[in-house]
C-alpha positions as CSV (number, residue, x, y, z in Angstrom):
1,M,20.2,-28.3,8.2
2,K,21.7,-25.1,6.7
3,I,22.6,-24.5,3.1
4,D,26.4,-24.1,2.8
5,N,28.1,-21.0,1.6
6,I,25.0,-18.8,2.0
7,K,25.8,-15.2,1.0
8,P,23.1,-13.1,2.8
9,F,22.2,-9.9,1.1
10,N,22.9,-6.9,3.5
11,G,19.9,-4.7,2.6
12,Q,17.5,-2.1,4.1
13,H,14.4,-3.1,2.3
14,C,12.8,-6.5,2.9
15,E,11.9,-7.6,-0.6
16,T,15.3,-6.5,-2.1
17,T,17.1,-8.2,0.8
18,A,15.2,-11.5,0.4
19,T,15.4,-11.5,-3.4
20,G,19.0,-10.3,-3.3
21,T,19.9,-13.3,-1.2
22,L,18.3,-15.6,-3.8
23,L,20.2,-13.8,-6.6
24,R,23.5,-14.2,-4.8
25,Q,23.0,-18.0,-4.8
26,L,22.8,-17.7,-8.6
27,E,26.0,-15.6,-8.5
28,I,24.2,-12.4,-9.5
29,E,25.7,-9.6,-7.5
30,L,23.9,-6.2,-7.8
31,S,23.6,-3.3,-5.3
32,E,20.3,-2.7,-3.5
33,P,19.5,0.5,-5.4
34,M,20.1,-1.4,-8.6
35,L,17.8,-4.2,-7.5
36,F,15.1,-1.7,-6.5
37,G,15.4,0.1,-9.8
38,L,15.4,-3.0,-12.0
39,G,12.4,-4.1,-10.0
40,Q,10.7,-0.9,-11.2
41,G,10.0,-0.3,-7.5
42,L,9.3,3.5,-7.2
43,G,5.7,4.4,-6.6
44,F,3.4,6.3,-4.2
45,I,0.1,5.4,-2.5
46,F,-2.1,7.2,0.0
47,W,-4.3,4.5,1.5
48,N,-7.1,5.2,4.1
49,M,-9.8,2.8,5.2
50,K,-12.2,3.0,8.1
51,T,-10.7,-0.3,9.5
52,M,-7.2,1.4,9.7
53,N,-6.0,3.3,12.7
54,F,-4.5,6.0,10.5
55,P,-3.8,6.6,6.8
56,F,-0.8,4.7,5.2
57,I,1.6,6.7,3.0
58,G,3.7,4.3,0.9
59,G,6.5,4.9,-1.6
60,R,6.8,1.8,-3.7
61,I,4.9,-0.4,-6.1
62,K,2.5,-3.1,-4.9
63,T,4.0,-6.0,-2.9
64,D,5.1,-9.0,-5.1
65,L,5.5,-6.9,-8.2
66,L,9.1,-5.8,-7.5
67,T,10.5,-9.4,-7.7
68,Q,8.3,-10.2,-10.7
69,N,9.7,-7.2,-12.6
70,L,13.3,-7.9,-11.5
71,A,13.1,-11.5,-12.7
72,K,11.6,-10.4,-16.0
73,N,14.3,-7.7,-16.6
74,L,17.1,-10.2,-15.7
75,N,15.7,-13.0,-17.8
76,L,15.3,-15.3,-14.8
77,E,12.6,-17.9,-14.1
78,L,10.5,-16.9,-11.1
79,T,8.4,-19.7,-9.5
80,V,5.8,-18.4,-7.0
81,K,3.5,-20.8,-5.2
82,E,0.7,-20.4,-2.6
83,T,-1.3,-22.9,-0.6
84,S,-4.0,-22.7,2.1
85,S,-2.4,-25.7,3.9
86,T,0.2,-24.7,6.4
87,Q,1.6,-28.3,6.4
88,K,1.9,-28.4,2.6
89,A,3.4,-24.9,2.7
90,W,6.2,-26.1,5.1
91,E,6.8,-29.4,3.4
92,S,7.3,-27.7,0.0
93,V,9.8,-25.2,1.4
94,K,11.6,-27.9,3.3
95,E,12.0,-30.0,0.2
96,L,13.5,-27.1,-1.7
97,L,15.9,-26.4,1.2
98,D,16.9,-30.1,1.4
99,N,17.8,-29.8,-2.3
100,G,20.0,-26.8,-1.6
101,K,17.7,-24.0,-2.8
102,V,17.3,-20.8,-0.8
103,V,13.6,-19.8,-0.8
104,G,11.9,-16.4,-0.5
105,L,8.9,-16.1,1.9
106,K,6.1,-13.6,2.3
107,L,5.2,-13.1,5.9
108,D,3.3,-11.0,8.5
109,C,6.3,-9.7,10.6
110,Y,4.0,-9.4,13.7
111,H,4.7,-13.0,14.6
112,L,8.5,-13.0,14.1
113,E,10.3,-13.1,17.5
114,Y,13.3,-11.1,16.3
115,F,11.2,-8.0,15.6
116,S,11.8,-5.7,18.5
117,N,8.6,-3.6,17.8
118,P,6.1,-6.1,16.3
119,F,3.3,-4.7,14.2
120,H,0.9,-6.3,11.7
121,F,2.3,-6.0,8.2
122,A,1.6,-9.0,5.9
123,G,3.7,-7.7,3.0
124,H,7.1,-8.5,4.6
125,Y,9.7,-10.7,3.0
126,A,12.6,-12.8,4.2
127,A,14.7,-15.6,2.7
128,I,15.0,-19.0,4.4
129,Y,18.3,-21.0,4.1
130,G,17.9,-23.7,6.8
131,Y,16.0,-25.3,9.6
132,D,16.1,-27.7,12.5
133,N,13.4,-29.4,14.6
134,E,12.3,-26.1,16.2
135,T,13.9,-23.2,14.3
136,A,14.0,-21.6,10.9
137,F,17.2,-19.8,9.8
138,L,16.3,-16.6,7.9
139,V,17.9,-13.6,6.1
140,D,16.1,-10.3,6.9
141,T,17.1,-6.7,6.6
142,K,20.1,-5.4,8.4
143,Q,18.0,-3.4,10.8
144,Q,16.2,-6.6,11.9
145,G,19.5,-8.4,12.4
146,G,20.5,-9.8,9.0
147,Q,20.9,-13.6,9.6
148,V,18.2,-14.3,12.2
149,K,16.2,-17.2,13.7
150,A,12.5,-17.7,14.2
151,S,10.7,-20.7,15.7
152,L,8.9,-22.9,13.2
153,K,5.7,-22.2,15.1
154,S,6.0,-18.4,14.7
155,L,7.0,-18.8,11.0
156,A,3.9,-20.8,10.3
157,L,1.7,-18.1,11.9
158,A,3.6,-15.4,10.0
159,R,3.1,-17.1,6.6
160,N,-0.6,-17.9,7.1
161,E,-1.8,-14.6,8.6
162,K,-4.8,-12.9,7.0
163,G,-5.3,-9.2,6.3
164,P,-4.1,-6.4,3.9
165,M,-1.3,-7.4,1.5
166,S,-1.4,-11.0,2.8
167,S,-0.9,-14.1,0.7
168,K,-1.6,-17.8,1.3
169,N,1.8,-19.1,2.6
170,L,3.5,-17.6,-0.4
171,Y,7.0,-18.8,-1.3
172,Y,9.2,-18.3,-4.4
173,T,12.4,-19.3,-6.0
174,L,14.6,-17.9,-8.8
175,N,16.5,-19.9,-11.5
176,K,18.7,-18.9,-14.4
177,T,17.4,-19.5,-17.9
178,D,19.4,-20.0,-21.2
179,K,19.0,-16.3,-21.9
180,K,21.6,-14.1,-20.2
181,Y,20.7,-10.5,-19.3
182,D,22.2,-7.4,-20.6
183,L,22.5,-4.9,-17.7
184,K,22.4,-1.8,-19.9
185,N,19.2,-2.9,-21.7
186,A,17.7,-4.0,-18.4
187,I,18.3,-0.6,-16.8
188,V,16.7,1.3,-19.8
189,T,13.7,-1.0,-19.9
190,A,13.1,-0.8,-16.1
191,I,13.4,3.0,-16.0
192,R,11.0,3.5,-18.8
193,N,8.5,1.0,-17.5
194,N,8.6,2.5,-14.0
195,A,8.2,6.0,-15.3
196,I,5.3,5.1,-17.6
197,D,3.4,3.3,-14.8
198,Y,4.1,6.1,-12.4
199,L,2.8,8.7,-14.8
200,N,-0.4,6.8,-15.5
201,P,-2.0,5.9,-12.2
202,P,-5.3,4.0,-12.4
203,I,-6.7,5.9,-9.4
204,N,-6.0,9.4,-7.9
205,N,-4.4,8.2,-4.7
206,I,-1.4,6.7,-6.6
207,G,1.7,8.3,-8.3
208,Y,2.1,12.0,-8.6
209,K,-1.7,12.5,-8.4
210,G,-1.7,10.6,-5.1
211,I,1.0,13.0,-3.7
212,L,-1.2,16.0,-4.7
213,K,-4.2,14.3,-3.1
214,T,-2.2,13.6,0.0
215,S,-1.5,17.4,0.4
216,K,-5.2,17.9,1.1
217,E,-5.8,14.6,2.9
218,I,-3.2,15.2,5.6
219,Q,-5.1,18.3,6.7
220,K,-8.3,16.3,7.0
221,W,-6.4,13.7,8.9
222,F,-4.9,16.2,11.3
223,D,-8.4,17.7,12.0
224,S,-10.0,14.3,12.6
225,S,-7.2,12.5,14.4
226,K,-7.9,11.0,17.8
227,D,-4.2,10.7,18.6
228,I,-2.1,13.2,16.7
229,E,1.1,12.4,18.7
230,S,1.3,8.7,18.0
231,E,-0.2,8.7,14.5
232,F,2.0,11.3,12.9
233,K,5.1,10.0,14.7
234,A,4.4,6.5,13.4
235,S,3.8,7.8,9.9
236,A,7.2,9.7,10.0
237,M,8.9,6.5,11.2
238,I,7.4,4.5,8.3
239,M,8.7,7.0,5.8
240,E,12.2,7.1,7.1
241,R,13.0,3.8,8.9
242,A,10.5,1.0,8.0
243,G,12.7,-0.6,5.4
244,T,12.4,2.3,2.9
245,G,16.1,3.2,2.8
246,G,15.1,6.7,4.0
247,A,13.0,9.4,2.2
248,L,10.2,7.0,1.4
249,F,12.4,4.9,-1.0
250,R,13.6,8.1,-2.8
251,N,17.2,7.6,-1.5
252,L,17.3,4.1,-3.1
253,Y,15.9,5.4,-6.4
254,R,18.3,8.4,-6.4
255,D,21.3,6.0,-5.9
256,F,19.9,3.7,-8.7
257,L,19.8,6.7,-11.1
258,K,23.4,7.6,-10.1
259,E,24.6,4.0,-10.8
260,S,22.6,3.9,-14.0
261,Y,24.2,7.2,-15.2
262,E,27.7,5.7,-14.4
263,T,26.8,2.7,-16.5
264,L,25.0,4.4,-19.5
265,K,26.4,8.0,-19.5
266,L,23.0,9.4,-20.6
267,D,22.4,13.1,-19.9
268,K,18.8,12.6,-19.0
269,L,19.8,10.2,-16.2
270,K,22.3,12.7,-14.8
271,Q,19.5,15.4,-14.8
272,A,17.0,13.0,-13.2
273,H,19.6,12.0,-10.6
274,T,20.1,15.7,-9.7
275,E,16.3,16.1,-9.4
276,F,16.0,13.1,-7.1
277,I,18.6,14.5,-4.8
278,D,16.2,17.4,-4.2
279,I,13.1,15.1,-4.1
280,A,14.7,12.8,-1.5
281,N,15.6,15.8,0.7
282,L,12.1,17.1,0.5
283,W,10.7,13.8,1.7
284,I,13.0,13.8,4.6
285,E,11.7,17.3,5.4
286,I,8.1,15.9,5.2
287,S,8.9,13.2,7.8
288,N,10.6,15.9,10.0
289,L,7.4,18.1,9.8
290,F,5.3,15.1,10.8
291,L,7.5,14.7,13.9
292,Q,7.0,18.4,14.7
293,V,3.2,17.8,14.3
294,S,3.5,14.9,16.7
295,K,5.4,16.9,19.3
296,T,3.6,20.2,19.1
297,K,0.1,19.4,17.6
298,N,0.5,22.7,15.8
299,R,-1.4,23.0,12.5
300,K,1.2,25.2,10.9
301,Y,3.5,22.2,10.4
302,I,0.8,20.2,8.6
303,E,0.2,23.2,6.3
304,Q,4.0,23.4,5.6
305,A,4.0,19.7,4.8
306,S,1.0,20.2,2.6
307,D,2.8,22.9,0.6
308,L,5.8,20.6,0.2
309,L,3.7,17.7,-1.1
310,K,2.3,20.0,-3.8
311,Q,5.9,20.8,-4.8
312,L,6.8,17.1,-4.7
313,S,3.9,16.1,-6.9
314,T,5.2,18.5,-9.7
315,K,8.9,17.6,-9.2
316,E,8.3,13.9,-9.3
317,K,6.1,14.2,-12.4
318,N,8.7,16.3,-14.2
319,A,11.5,13.9,-13.3
320,M,9.5,10.8,-14.4
321,E,8.5,12.5,-17.7
322,K,12.2,12.8,-18.5
323,L,12.8,9.1,-17.5
324,A,9.9,7.9,-19.7
325,E,11.8,9.2,-22.7
326,I,15.0,7.2,-21.9
327,Y,16.4,5.2,-24.8
328,P,19.9,3.7,-25.2
329,N,22.3,6.4,-26.4
330,A,19.5,9.0,-25.9
């Protein structure tokens, strides 16, 4: 069975694409930058563990939080469930589908057949809108094909995988409540909350402090790397093309600020948008320098990237300080 009149969200980032598809079923039509911004999605993390092949540089908040924030800011009811039973996990999703409800799934994309370059990442999202005896019908990002198919067997493996960012067969639904949302208020609330969280990182490898720390850590990484070519190439690809919308999610946030300014006409939003144009361009430069490191193994490119990261730490801190002071008509 397939749910009729499905309106798949055509997005670049997996969580906004999955959640955007659920929102469309509720007749809520918002752009991807707006979904990312209302989900208070902008962040930064430098993450390195001995079990990892190379450090991870991420540009958004923790998995699962974006949809939680979005639901809260849009006055929607979010229902999230987990179970260690793969059978129960499928039966529950199947029942929702049979009742005409599109469902969001959290997965490890390694097991999904439609991924051309499979890799283990258990914080991936897709929406499911139908199934038959062997196949699940999903909505994924446009770079993965949009409306795609996966075998039920591979879907069960993807949902139940263990490892970093994984959950126990997590699935979620969204429903409207009696309380309608006010977009202007939602934008202001989301911007202030995102800025305040960003400016107050609990540890030094998150937020603007994390960017500053990364400026030193990438030099250590270069000096200790066993495979400079593949590691820095992969990291550059993650920044630009792994569902980030480019520039490590800064393009999405830049466009969210533009749309927010057009809605609210607040000067601070216009200023912050201008600053994020520069910030996004610098992140693209970082990924290009990583590619140069990969090709040449020349340390000068790492040193250049390190200098840019120091600049970015200050620029992002300054922009977010402005945004933390946003009020309606401010």
